N, C-alpha and C positions, 0 to 999 in steps of 0.2 A: 846064523850069526848070533853070538851071545850078547844079551843086553847088558849094559853097564849097571853097576849096583845102584846108581842114582837114577835109573830110568823112571821108576815109579814116581819118585819125588819130582822129577822134572816134568812128568806128565801132569802131576797134580798142580804144578804152578800155573798151568794154562786153564784150570777149571776152578769154579767156585767150590769152596769146601762146605758151605752151608746154603741150602736151598730154601726158598720162600714161596709160599703159595697160599692164597686165600680162597676158601669155599664155605658157603653156608655160615658166614659170620665167624669162622674159625681160621686163624692164621696158623698154618702148618710150617714149622721150622725144622728142617731135617739136616742133621750132621752127616756129612758124606766125605770124610777124609780117611777112607778105608786103608790107605797105604800105611798109616801109622795108628790104626785102631781108634780113629776119631779122637786122637789125643788133643789136649787143649793147647795147641800151638798159638803163637801170637796172631797168626793170620786167621785161624779158625775162630778164636775168641773175638777178634775184631769184627768178623762177618756176623757172628752170633749176636754181638752187641748191636750192630747196625740193624739187623732184622727185628730184634726185640724192640728197639726204639721205633722202628717203622710201624710195628704192630700197635705199640702203645699210642701212637699219634693218629692211627687210622680209625675214624669213627665207624667204619663198616665192620671192624673187628671187635668181637665181644670176648672171645676166648683165644688163648694162645696154646698151641700144642708143640712140645719139643719131643722129637723122636730121632732115630738114627738109622742110616742105611748100613747093611752088613750085619755081621754076627756079634759085634761089640758096640754097646751103646756109647761108652766113653772109657778110655783107659787112664784118664787123669792128665796131669801136666805133661807137656812134651819135654822129657828129661834131656834130650839132646840140646834143645834151646836153653834149658835151665843151666846146664853145665857150662855153656858158652857165655851166657849173659848174667849168670847168677840167679839164685832162687828168689831174691827179694821181688824182682819185677814180676815173675811168674805167679808168686803167691798173692801179690797185690791184685793182679788181674782176676784171680779166682775169687778173692774176697769181693771185689767190685761186681763180678758177675752174679754171685749169690745175692748181693744187695739189690741189684737191678731186678732180679726175678721176684724177690720178696716185696719190693717197694712199688712195682708197677701196678697200676690201678685195675688191671684185668686179670682174671684167674689164669694161672699157668698150670697146664697138665703135662706130665711127662709119661711117655710110653716106653717101657723098658722090656725089650724082647731078648736081649743077650747079656753079655758080661758087662759089668760096670765096676770101676775101681776108683779109688782116690778122689780127685776133683770131680769126676763124673758123679760120684755119690753125693757130693755137695750140690750139684745141680738138681738131682732127684729130691734131696731134702729141702732145698730152697723152694721148690715148686709147691703149689697149693694142693694139688692132687697128683698122686703117682700110681699108675697102674702097671703092674709087672706080670710077666709070664711066670708061672710057678717054677719053671726050670731056668729062669734067669739067674745069674750068679753075682754075688756081691762079696767084697772083702776089703777090710781096712788093714792092709798089709804093712803099713808104715812101721809098726813095732818090730817086724822081722828084719827091717833095714836099719834099726837103731834110731828111728825117727818117731815123731808123734804126729797123729792126724789132727794137728792144731787148727789149721785154716778151715777145714770142712767141719770141724767140731762145732763151729758157730751155728750151723743149721742142723747137722746130724744129731747132736746131743739134745737139741731142742725137740726133735721129733721122736727119738727113741726113748724107751723107758730107761731109767738109770741102770737097772740090772743088765738089760740088753746092750747098752752102751759099754758097760764094763766088759762083758763077755766078748763082744766083737772087737773092741779097741785093744784090749790087752791080749786076746787070743790070736787075732790076726788071721783067723781061719775063714775059709770060703763058706758062705751060707746062701741059700736059694731064695727065690721070690716068696715062697710060702713063709719061710722064716722071717724075711724082711717085713711082711705084713704083720706077723705076730709081734715083732719087735717095735712096730710103729713107724718104721722107716718109709714104707709105702702104704698107700691107702688100701689097696686091694691086690691080691694075686689070683690069677685065673689060669686055666689050662692054656697052653700056647695057641691052640687052635681057636680059642675064644677071644684072644687079646684084641684084635682089631675091632670086633663087634662091640666089646665092652668099652673100649676107648671111644669109639664112635657114639655109643649111647650116652656116655657121660658128657662128652663135648656138646652133643646136641641138646642135652638137658640144660647145661650151663648157658648155652647160647640163647635160651629163652628168657634169661634173666634181664632185668632192666639195668643198663650200664651204671646208673647212679647207685642202685641198690648193691650191685656187685662191688663197685668201688668202695663204698662206705663200709660194707661188710668185711671186705678184705683188709681194710685199714684197721678195723677193730681186731680181727683175727691175728694180724701180723704185727701189732704194735709192740708186743714184748720181744718178738724175734728181731724186729728192726732195731730196737734199742740195744739188744744184745750184740748185733753186728756193729753198730756205731760205737 
């Protein structure tokens, strides 16, 4: 029997799209909406917000790790929702999500193992530390569609060198994790086989920090970026 086209979406309705787990003082938040390439749907963003706020309020959590299940970290805004409800609501949610990551008192690490586009790049740029596989792919493709990467530019252009921002924003071409590291978009790029070990090492190191020291240091580091977003 052939499955209806909406089968995967219907199945997803019965499952959480973002998972939450705490171990060794690290809150691990995993995007798992693989039926639409971890797109930033209203439901996924709502769950992601809730988990980030849970981690922020939990005294046992010192570090927050955002990662994704599947081959795509995040494909950006859910365009099917945006076309139905309009772009204003979707873009406002992405701005608010970037601000939450930047403003929360605990360091946020992102693990990028696969493709990341549009609003997903905004999550990577908003995080304090981003570790990518060398073969992960990035692209600011908005220019190809007659658009500007305006919303994520709040964080992306803060991280990247001006020349790299011009090249990637105006060119719209795909670049890899190694390029992203040289451009300043991610902290470090490592071979895919080493990604989990490197992410684990960095999270374990951050988790040894005193919460007050991490909080005050992050506020100093992100003061200009937070002002830019506001």
